C-alpha positions in Angstrom: -43.0 -174.8 -113.3 -45.6 -177.0 -115.0 -43.3 -180.0 -115.3 -42.4 -179.6 -111.6 -45.9 -179.1 -110.2 -48.1 -181.1 -112.7 -51.3 -178.9 -112.5 -54.7 -180.5 -113.1 -55.4 -180.8 -116.8 -51.8 -181.0 -117.9 -52.4 -184.3 -119.8 -54.9 -182.5 -122.1 -52.0 -180.5 -123.8 -49.4 -182.9 -124.9 -47.8 -184.0 -128.2 -46.7 -180.7 -129.6 -43.4 -180.9 -131.5 -42.8 -177.2 -132.1 -43.9 -174.1 -130.3 -43.1 -170.7 -132.0 -42.8 -167.6 -129.8 -42.4 -164.0 -131.1 -39.3 -162.1 -129.9 -39.8 -159.0 -127.8 -39.5 -156.6 -130.7 -41.9 -158.6 -132.9 -45.7 -158.3 -133.2 -48.7 -159.7 -135.0 -47.7 -157.9 -138.1 -44.5 -159.9 -138.1 -46.6 -163.0 -138.7 -49.6 -161.6 -140.7 -47.7 -159.6 -143.4 -45.4 -162.4 -144.7 -48.4 -164.9 -144.7 -50.5 -162.4 -146.7 -47.7 -161.6 -149.2 -47.0 -165.3 -149.7 -50.7 -166.1 -150.4 -51.0 -163.2 -152.8 -47.8 -164.2 -154.6 -49.0 -167.9 -154.9 -52.3 -166.7 -156.4 -50.6 -164.1 -158.6 -52.8 -161.4 -157.2 -51.6 -157.8 -156.5 -52.5 -156.3 -153.1 -54.3 -153.5 -155.0 -56.7 -156.0 -156.6 -58.1 -157.2 -153.3 -61.7 -156.1 -152.7 -62.2 -157.6 -149.2 -59.8 -158.3 -146.3 -61.2 -160.6 -143.7 -59.8 -162.4 -140.6 -58.3 -161.4 -137.3 -55.1 -160.7 -135.5 -55.5 -162.1 -132.0 -54.8 -160.9 -129.5 -53.6 -157.4 -130.4 -52.5 -154.5 -128.2 -56.1 -153.0 -128.1 -59.4 -154.5 -127.2 -60.6 -152.8 -130.3 -59.9 -152.2 -133.1 -58.6 -155.5 -134.3 -55.0 -155.2 -135.6 -56.0 -156.6 -138.9 -57.0 -153.0 -139.6 -53.3 -152.2 -140.0 -52.7 -154.6 -142.9 -54.1 -152.5 -145.7 -51.4 -149.8 -145.1 -48.7 -152.4 -144.5 -49.6 -154.3 -147.7 -50.3 -151.2 -149.7 -53.8 -152.2 -150.6 -56.2 -150.0 -152.5 -58.3 -147.5 -150.4 -61.5 -149.2 -151.5 -60.6 -152.5 -149.7 -63.2 -153.4 -147.1 -61.6 -154.7 -143.9 -63.8 -156.9 -141.8 -62.4 -158.4 -138.5 -63.9 -161.7 -137.3 -63.9 -162.6 -133.6 -65.6 -165.9 -133.3 -62.3 -167.1 -131.7 -62.5 -170.9 -132.3 -63.1 -170.9 -136.1 -61.9 -167.6 -137.4 -60.1 -168.9 -140.5 -62.8 -171.4 -141.6 -65.5 -168.7 -141.1 -63.6 -166.2 -143.1 -63.1 -168.6 -146.0 -66.8 -169.4 -146.0 -68.0 -165.8 -146.0 -65.5 -164.7 -148.6 -66.3 -167.6 -150.9 -70.0 -166.8 -150.6 -69.4 -163.1 -151.6 -67.3 -164.2 -154.6 -69.9 -166.7 -155.7 -72.7 -164.0 -155.3 -70.7 -161.6 -157.5 -70.5 -159.0 -154.8 -66.7 -159.1 -154.9 -64.1 -160.7 -157.2 -61.1 -161.2 -154.8 -60.8 -161.6 -151.1 -57.8 -162.0 -148.8 -58.2 -164.0 -145.6 -55.6 -163.5 -142.9 -55.6 -164.9 -139.4 -52.6 -164.4 -137.0 -52.3 -165.3 -133.4 -49.8 -164.5 -130.6 -51.2 -166.1 -127.5 -47.8 -166.8 -125.9 -48.2 -163.4 -124.3 -51.8 -164.1 -123.3 -51.4 -167.1 -121.0 -50.5 -167.7 -117.4 -47.5 -170.0 -117.4 -48.8 -171.7 -114.2 -51.7 -173.1 -116.2 -51.7 -176.2 -118.4 -53.3 -174.4 -121.4 -50.1 -172.3 -121.7 -48.4 -175.4 -123.2 -50.6 -175.1 -126.3 -50.1 -171.3 -126.8 -48.0 -170.3 -129.8 -47.6 -167.7 -132.5 -48.5 -168.3 -136.1 -50.4 -167.0 -139.1 -52.2 -168.3 -142.2 -53.6 -166.6 -145.3 -55.5 -167.5 -148.4 -56.8 -165.7 -151.5 -60.3 -166.4 -152.7 -61.0 -165.2 -156.2 -63.3 -165.8 -159.2 -61.8 -167.9 -162.0 -64.5 -167.5 -164.5 -65.7 -171.1 -164.2 -62.4 -172.7 -165.2 -61.8 -176.3 -164.0 -59.8 -176.8 -160.8 -56.1 -177.0 -161.3 -56.0 -175.4 -164.8 -54.2 -172.2 -165.5 -56.2 -169.0 -165.8 -54.6 -167.3 -168.8 -56.0 -163.8 -168.0 -55.4 -163.5 -164.3 -52.4 -166.0 -164.2 -53.9 -167.7 -161.2 -54.3 -171.4 -160.3 -57.0 -173.0 -158.2 -55.3 -174.9 -155.5 -58.4 -175.5 -153.4 -62.1 -174.9 -153.6 -64.6 -174.2 -150.8 -67.2 -176.9 -151.3 -69.3 -176.9 -148.1 -69.2 -176.7 -144.4 -70.9 -178.2 -141.4 -71.1 -176.8 -137.9 -71.9 -178.2 -134.5 -72.8 -175.7 -131.8 -73.3 -176.3 -128.1 -73.6 -173.1 -126.2 -73.9 -174.8 -122.9 -70.1 -174.6 -122.6 -70.2 -170.8 -122.8 -68.1 -169.2 -120.1 -65.8 -172.2 -119.5 -63.1 -170.9 -121.8 -62.5 -167.2 -122.0 -59.9 -164.4 -122.0 -59.9 -161.8 -119.2 -57.7 -160.4 -116.5 -57.1 -162.3 -113.3 -58.1 -160.5 -110.0 -55.2 -159.5 -107.8 -56.3 -158.9 -104.2 -54.7 -155.9 -102.6 -53.5 -155.6 -99.0 -56.1 -154.1 -96.5 -56.0 -150.3 -96.7 -54.6 -150.2 -100.3 -55.9 -147.3 -102.3 -57.3 -149.7 -104.8 -59.7 -152.4 -103.6 -58.9 -154.7 -106.4 -56.5 -154.9 -109.4 -56.4 -157.1 -112.5 -53.6 -158.6 -114.6 -53.6 -158.2 -118.4 -56.2 -160.4 -120.2 -55.0 -164.1 -120.3 -56.6 -167.2 -121.7 -58.4 -169.2 -118.9 -60.1 -172.6 -118.8 -62.3 -173.6 -115.9 -62.6 -177.2 -114.7 -65.8 -177.5 -116.7 -63.9 -176.1 -119.7 -61.3 -178.9 -119.4 -64.2 -181.3 -119.5 -65.7 -179.5 -122.5 -62.3 -179.6 -124.2 -62.4 -183.4 -124.0 -66.0 -184.3 -124.7 -66.8 -181.5 -127.2 -63.8 -179.6 -128.5 -61.5 -182.6 -129.1 -64.1 -185.1 -130.4 -66.6 -183.1 -132.3 
């Protein structure tokens, strides 16, 4: 439909080589669990040694709770693990890394697992240009204390290796674009005399005309 009708804003979403879509019998756990297990294996950390699970699974079957709350059972984590969902939408993964790293450095926890998974292919209207950029995917990382050992050297006790280190972050906030990109149901107008005055579709990702401008001048450049 998009290739045939060329909706306004189509040129903003070009250049994608791959687009991964979950099958009908798959869910966010299909993405999140393997990503988490791979990160734990690479860090040589057992699920039961994780103190904090942080991230998001977006968008799940419920408005709340976030589906990340399922992962402790699926990964067989210890009952003491604290699960904290993040819903800042445009920087979930970076924010989770930053917060987890700060807690490790402060000595509040020793090991955190960050997991972010998204399945927006089911949350877009395929008559809108932004649907081109919707895909399914997941990422995970383990943040743990290495007792001050140098980056890249083996930790003989924990058997872990430091692949990356959170050094610093910088943010740029412009709240004037609030409300130009959002996820909500679209109104479906009913015929006169229908028992319901108005109906709504399931929540889908929407970008207004101002949002398309913001995508160019703020989102893509900043």
